[in-house]
C-alpha positions as CSV (number, residue, x, y, z in Angstrom):
1,M,-2.0,-14.0,0.2
2,S,-4.3,-13.0,1.6
3,W,-6.9,-11.0,-1.8
4,R,-6.1,-7.6,0.4
5,E,-2.3,-8.0,0.5
6,L,-3.0,-9.0,-2.9
7,V,-4.5,-5.5,-3.5
8,Y,-2.0,-3.2,-1.8
9,A,0.8,-5.2,-3.6
10,L,-1.6,-4.3,-6.7
11,L,-2.3,-0.4,-5.1
12,V,1.3,-0.3,-5.7
13,V,2.4,-2.1,-8.8
14,V,0.1,0.3,-10.7
15,G,1.6,3.2,-8.9
16,I,5.5,2.0,-10.1
17,V,4.0,2.1,-13.9
18,L,2.0,5.3,-13.5
19,F,4.8,7.3,-11.4
20,L,7.6,5.4,-14.2
21,Y,4.9,7.3,-17.4
22,G,4.5,9.8,-16.4
23,A,8.6,10.8,-15.7
24,N,8.8,9.9,-19.1
25,Y,6.9,11.8,-20.3
26,Y,6.6,15.2,-18.3
27,D,3.7,14.9,-17.4
28,A,3.8,15.5,-13.3
29,I,0.5,15.3,-12.2
30,V,0.6,11.4,-13.3
31,G,3.2,10.9,-11.7
32,W,2.5,11.6,-8.2
33,V,0.1,9.6,-8.4
34,G,1.6,7.5,-8.5
35,V,4.5,8.8,-5.8
36,G,0.5,8.4,-3.5
37,M,-0.7,4.6,-4.8
38,I,2.7,3.4,-3.5
39,F,2.6,5.6,0.0
40,A,-1.1,4.5,0.2
41,G,0.1,0.3,-0.5
42,V,2.9,0.4,1.2
43,V,1.4,3.0,4.0
44,A,-2.0,0.4,4.4
45,E,-0.1,-2.7,4.3
46,V,1.7,-1.6,7.5
47,V,-1.2,-0.5,8.8
48,E,-3.2,-4.0,8.7
49,K,-0.3,-5.6,10.3
50,I,0.5,-3.7,13.2
51,Y,-4.0,-3.9,13.2
52,E,-3.4,-8.1,12.7
53,F,-0.3,-7.6,16.0
54,V,-2.6,-5.5,18.4
55,S,-6.0,-8.0,17.6
56,K,-3.6,-11.0,18.2
57,R,-1.9,-9.4,20.9
58,K,-5.3,-7.8,23.0
59,G,-6.8,-11.8,23.0
60,A,-4.5,-13.7,24.5
61,Q,-4.9,-11.4,27.1
62,K,-8.4,-12.2,28.8
63,P,-8.1,-14.3,32.2
């Protein structure tokens, strides 16, 4: 597990904690920040995986 994957996982976990805190204490701003962090962590992971796939594929086509 690289440090980037660890950061993405930590971002998702902190987002879940913030979402649950916001839901339990009726704090909408904290809850939506948590949802945004979860979304950002997942999207960043997917974008990195796609970039790695395209980079490997592009490197394999060299003559």
